[in-house]
N, C-alpha and C positions, 0 to 999 in steps of 0.2 A: 510448619507449612500449612497444616490443617487450619490453624487459627487465622492465618493471613487470608486463606480462601474464604473463610466464614466472614471476616470483616469486609472483604471486597464485595461479597454477595449482599451485604446490607444495602447497597445501592443498585444499588445498581440499576484472388487471382493474382499473386503478388504482381501488381500491375507493372509489368514491364512495359506498360504503355506510357508514352511520353505525353500523350494528350488523352482526354476523355470527353465523351459527349453526354455522360450521365448528369443528372441534376446535382447541384451543389448543396452541401450542408456543413455547417460548422460543427466542430467538436463540442459536444454538449456536456456540461457539468450536471451530474445527477445529485450527488450528496457528498458529504465527507464524514469521517469519524476521527476524533482526535484523542483517543485513548482514555485511560481511567481518570475519573474525577477525584484525584487525591485531595483536592481542596475541600470538597464537601465531605469526604470520608474523614479527614482530620477534624473538621468542624463538628461532625456528628460524634466522634469520640470525645472531643473536648467538652461537649455538652451532655455526654452520657453520665457524667459524675460531677459532683461539686468539688472534687479534688483532682482536676485534670493533671496538675503537676505530678501527683503521685502516679497516675496511670501512665503518663508518658515517660516517667522516670523508670518504671518497671520495663516498659517496651524498649527503652533505650539500652537496657542491659543485654538485649538479645543480639549479641555479636555473632553468635552461631559459628559455623565452620564453612570454609570454602574448599571445594575439591580442587586440588592442585592440577589435576589432569584435565578436568572439564571446565573449571571456573564456576561451577554451580554452587550456589549458597544453600546451606541447610540451617534451619533455626535451632536454637537451644531448647530442647523439650521441657526443661525445668522452668525456663522463663515463660514459655508458652502456657504452661499449666498455671503459673502465678498470675498471668494476665487473665486467663479464663476465670480463675477464682475471684479475682478483683471485680470483674464485670458481673459475674453471677451474684455477688453479694450486694450489689447496689439495690437499694430499696425501690420496689416497683412504683410506688407513688412518686418518689423523687424523680424517677425516670420520666414520668409523664410531664411533670413540671419543667424539667430540663429540656424535654422535646419542644416545648413551646418557645423556650429561649433559643433553641437551635433554629426553629422555623423563622423566628424574628431576625436572627443574624443573617440567614440566607436572604431574606427579603431586603435587609438593609445593605447588603453587600453584593447585590445582583450584578452590578456593573463589573466589579472585580472578578467575580466568578465567570461571567461571560467572556471577559478578556482572557482569563487564564485558560479557558477551554477552547477558544476560537482560533481562527487562522493566524492571528498575530501573536499568539502565545509564544513566549520564548522557552517554555518548559514542555512543549508537546511536539511530537511528530505525527501529523495527521495522515490519513489515507484518503485520497480523493477517488471518486468513482465517476468514470467518464463513458460516454457513448460516442463512437465514431460510426456515422451512418451515411449511406449513399456514397457519392463520389468524393475522393480525397483530393484536397487542394491546399494551396498555400494558406488559405483562410483557416484551415484546421490548425496549422502551425501557429498562426497569430492568436487564435483562440486559446490554444493550450498554453502558450507563454503568458497570456493574460491571466489565465486561471492560476498558474503556478506562482505568478507574481503576487497573489493575495496572501501567501503564506510566509511567515517569518522564517520557519525552518523548512527545508526542502521536503515535501511530502512524498509518501509512497503513492504509487498509482495502481489502480485496478481498472482496466479498460475492457469495454465490450465492443466487439467489432462486427459490423454488418454492412459490407460494402462490396460492390462489384469491381472496384479498382479506382484509378485516378492518376494523379501526377506522381511520377517516380521520385522526383526531387523532394516533394512534400512528404511522401511516405518515409523516405530515408531520414529526413529531419525529425519527423515524429518518432521514428524508431530509436534514434539516438537519444532523444529526450526521455523516452520511456525507459531505456536501459539505465540512464543516469539516475532515475528515480525508482529503480528496482521494480519495474512494472510487472504485474501479472496480467495476462490477457485471456479473454473469453470470446470465442466465436459464438455470439448470441446477442439477444436484445435484453437490456436490463428491464426488470419487471416494472420499473417506474418510468420507462421511456415509451412515448406514444408516437414514434416516428413511422417510417416505412415498414412494409412487411419484411420478415426475416428472409434473407437470401443466402447468407454464408459469407465466405471471405475469398475473394478472387483478385488476381492481378496485383496491383500495388498494395492491396490490403495485406497480402502475405508477407510483404516486407515489414509491415508493422507487427504482424503476428510473430515474425522471427525474433523480434526484440524482447519478447516476454521471457523472464527468467523462469516462469512457470506458465503452462498453457492448459486451457480447457476448451473443449468443443461441446456446445450444448446440443440438445435434440432439436431437430428442425420442426417447423410448424405443420408438416404434412401428416403428422400422427402415425408415421410408419415406424417409429422407434429408432430412426437412423440419425446419425450426427449431421450437423450442417456440413455442406461440402466446402472443401478448400481446393482452389484450382489455380493453375499457372499457365502461362504462355510466353512467347518471345516478345521482346520490346518492339515497338513500332512507332512510326511518325504518322500523324494524320495526313490524309491525302492532300489537304490544303497546304500543310507545311511543306510536303514534298514538292508541290508545284512551284513553291516560292524559293527553292534553293537548288543549288547545283547537285549533281550526283555525288561529287566528292564531298560536299558539305553534308549531305544526308548520311552518307556512310560514316563520316567522321563523327557525326552527332550520335549515331547509334553505338559506335565503338566507345565513345565517352560514357554513354549511359551504361553499357555493360561493364566498363571498368569501374564506374562508380558503385554499381551493385556488387561487383566482386570485392571491392574494398570494404563495403558495408558488411557483407557476409563474413568477411574475415574478422571484423570487429565483433560481430555477434556470435562468432564461433560456429557458423553455419558452413557446411561443405560447399565448395564451388561446384560440386556435381549437381546441386540443385539448379544453379544457373545454366549449366550445360543441358540439363533436362528441359528447362523452360525454353531454351533457344531451339530445341528440336520440335517445339509445338508451334504451328502456324498462328499468325495474329488473329485469325478468325475462328480459332478453335480454343478449347480449354481442356487441359489434362487435369482430371480430378485425382488428387493424391490419395492413395489407399492407406490403410493403417500402417503397413510395413514401411511405406515411404515416409509417412509422417514421423514415425519413430526414428527413422534413419537420418532424415534431413532436417527435421524440425522437432526434436525430442520434446516431450511434454514437460521436461524440467532440464535446465542447464546444469550439468554435473558440478561445475565449480561452485555455483551458488548453493546447490543442494548440499555440498560438502561443508560449507562454511556457515551460511546464515542460520540454519536451525540451531546450531550450537550457540551462536551469539544471541539469538532470540531467547533461548531457554535460560542462558546465563543472565540476561537482562531481566526477564520476568520473575526469576527466582530471587533476584537481588534488590530490585527496585522497591518493592513494598517495604522490606526491612529498612532500606536506607531512608525512605520517607518517614517512617515512624521514629527512627533514631534521630533524624534531622529535627523533628519537632522537639524532642528532648534536648538536643543541643541548642535550639533556638531559645527555649525557656531558660536554660542555664546561662546562656550568653546575655540575655536581656533582663533576666530576673522575673519573678513570679507575678509582678504587678502590671505587666504590659498587656495589651489587648491581643485577642486571637489574630486579628489582621496583621499586627506587627510581627507575630511569630511566623505566620504563613509567608510573609515576604522574605524572612530569613530562610525558610525552607525552600522557597523559589530560588534563592541565590545558590543554595547548596545543590539543588537539582541542576541548575545551569552549569555549575562548576564540574558536575559529573555527567554532562549531557551525552557524551559518547556512549556511556552505558545505558542511559535512559532511552535514547532514541530508538533502540532496537526492540523495545518491549512491544511495540505495535507492528512489528515487521510481518511479512507475509508467510508465516509458518504454515498455516493450513493449506494455502494454494500449492506450496512446495510439496507438502505431504501428499496431496492429491495428484500432483504431477508425477511424483515418484511411483505412486500406485499404478497410474495408467501406463507409464513407461515400462513397468515390469510385468504387465498383464501378458 
């Protein structure tokens, strides 16, 4: 395991409002991260020696052992030592010359590397970072679907929330999409986002917050060392909407809204007591949730996900590096020693895709879940 780490370091208000008068803003894409660059790592190892076949043959022997209870893989210490000795004995002058070959290969294959690391990669699961700012609307749903559509493999989501509320239906749609993509949520502004001033999360925003499998609340901009506020109130119709419908229609609309929220909370594993609490707060008021209420109704981590995902992520991260190195050895043996590095890498890609269920969790939200568990247990 030590050797694998060394090699990788080489690179390295839940708006229960039905309408809102706030200004509109689309969900903003901030950046993404698409995991380890195993292509460049394998290329670097390939050009580290004038006998890469020998190097990958040694690495290919590292079958190691897999813990039957956890699924975690451990390397064979004898093979690790053999690889370390092989690399250590490479002539320093030869390494400099081979480094120039590596640089040239990277330059010549920039398009392949870009494709293998980008949104359209078939061998990566990316994490996308989003900011939801100001009023929540159907445009946010459209924007999110457009962003998700850029990726070949469904990405993980990390979202930053800064909103006074908006449309309930839109917030519910966003929340369902977030949960499908194992979203972690932060009540805060991303440091690379230059939108409105930080306000917190109120009304419909809390519906989105509820979808996070792990949750974090940042410090507000007042400099008082306090978290951003999270606040709720009952759903309501705009005065203009009420004027244009009968009493019966208005009541029926609000009942449908509450039923929709109740069903959504059930999907998210959120107690309906939160809906009852919100309905006790008038439309012109906001109840700020205290720490005890947040931990009770909107825990910082969803227990089922905290029980499963860290195990899968650990299993994936401890197994993936070894599988990549062994796949390179298999590619060389399958194609013969006279083929090009690019041809070998394409075979590695095929092996990764065949084992993608394991690979995809390597970039999962392990740290946000760990942080969520910490805050929930404080």
